[in-house]
N, C-alpha and C positions, 0 to 999 in steps of 0.2 A: 429746493424740495420742501414741501410743506406737509407735515403730518399732524393730524389732529385725531383725537379719539377720546373716548370716555370709558373710564375704568371704574367699575362699581367697587365700593369699599365702605367701611364704616366711617372713615374720616375723609376729609378733603385732600389729605396728603397724597393718596394714590393718584388722584386726578392731577395733582401739581407735578408729581414725579414723572409721569409719563412723557410730557413734552421735554422735560429736562433730560430724560434718558435718551430720547430721540436726538436732541441737540448734541449730547455727548457722543453718540454713535456717529453723527454726521461730522463732528469735529475729528473723530478718530480716522474717518474715511478720508477727509481732507489731509490729515497728517500723513496717511499712508500714501496717498497720491504725491504729496510733496517729497516724501522719502523715496519713492520710486523714480521720480523725476531727478532728484539730486544724485541718486545712484547712477542713472543712465548718463548723466552729465560728467560724473566722475570717471565712469568707464570710457566716455568719449574724450577725455583728457582736458576737461575745463581746467584752466590753469590755477585759479584760486582753490578749487576743490582738490586738485592734485597736490598743491603745496601743503594744504592742511593735512591730507592723507599721509603724505611723506613725513610731516612732522609727527603725526600720531604714531606712524610705524617706527620711526627712529626712537621715540621715547619708549615705546612698548618694547622694542628690541633690547634696550638697556635692562629693562626689568626681566625679560625673558633670559638673557644671558646670565644674569645674577642667579635667578632661580634655578634654571637648568644646570648652571655651573656648580651650584651647591650640591647637585646630585651627581657631579662628575661628567655631565653630558656637555659636549661642545658641538657646534655646528660649523662647517666650513663654507656654507652658503646660506644667505638670508635673502629669500625672495618672497614677496607678498603676492596675493592674488592679482593685484593691479599690474604686476610685472608682465603679465601675458595679455593685457587688454589689447595691444597692438596686433596680437596674433589671432584674435577672435574672428575677425571678419574674413581674413584670408582662409583660416582653418575651415569655417563654415562654408565658404564658397567652394573650397577643395572637396569637402565631404559631399556637397550637393553634386559638383561635377563628376565625382566618382561613383555616384548613386549610393553612397553609403548613407547618407541623410536624405530623408524624404518628407514631404508634407503630409501631415495627418491632422484632419479637423482644424486646419489653420495654423497648426504648430509645426515646427521642424523637429523631427525625431530620428533616432537610429533604432532600428529594430534589433534587439539583442537576445530574444528568446531562442532557446535551443530545444531540439526535439526531446532530450533527455531531462529537461527541467521537471522537478517534482512539484513545483509550485509555479504559479503564473508569475511571469517576469515581464512587466510592462516595459515598453520602449523608453529609452533615454531621451528626455525632452531637452533639446539644445536651445530653442527659441520658442517662447510661448506664443500663443495666438495674438497676443498684444504686441508682438515684435520686439519683445525684450529678451535679451539672453538670460539663461538660468545659471545658477551655481554649477550645474553639470557641465556647461560649456566651458566655464572657467577651469573646472577640474580637468577636463579632457584636454584643454590647451596647455595646462601645466604639465601633464604627462608627455604630450607631444613635444613641448619645449625641452623637457629633460632628455628625451630620446634624441632629438635633433642636435643637442648640445653635449651629447654623450656623458651626461651627468650619471654617475654611478648609482646603482639601485639604492633605495632607501626604505626605511619602514615608515608605515603610516599607521598611527594609533588612533582609533576612533572607538566610540562605544557602540553597543549593539543596535542602537536606534538608527545609526547611519550605515549599517551593513549592506542593505539593499541598494542604497544610493551608490556606494562605492563598488558593489558588485556590477551594477549597470555601467558605471563609468569605465571600469577596467575591461568589461566585455566590449564596450564601444572602442576603447583604445586598441584592444586586440584586433577587432575588425578593421580598424583603420591603420593597422601596423605598417602596411606597405606605404601608405600615404605619409606616415610619420617620418619615414627616411628622406622625404623630399623637403625642399626648402619651403616652409610654410609662409615666409614673408613675401613670397611672390605668388599672386593668384594663378591658378591653373590656366586662365585664359591668356596670361601674358607669357607663358613658357613656350 
């Protein structure tokens, strides 16, 4: 991509800064693409990335145990988001097969709006139009995994900025509740 332009100004600095700014933007774009690619490879189970993630998780868990322990809080189960990666594809296929998830503008969504909503409630996006799974899909798979493994209810503490996201995720989980009782590790077509 080549961008050139002329910016008027009192000094020549403005004209020099414009191409530098464009190069910085292009560099951030390349970094974002590399980050998305690495995330997809981690979620797909790339061994080196998975080993590195496991190391980060184990190291972080030691700190979390110490910090939470100092507050008198203990956990009997430690699972990270990556623990449900293998459940994602079967879950998505099951949701499509049961017509819970549907395509909308190239993305895969679950419509969760209710007639009594006082504000607009957009659908939960599971897979973006770029064919990448979203955080919402991971969160939904985590809930389904907990239900399937009869993990006792737990609390989820988030700040107000995440309120709508988790309302969407829990509405989608409720909509998929009957499917959650089934074995998600086996695609519907294989049953």
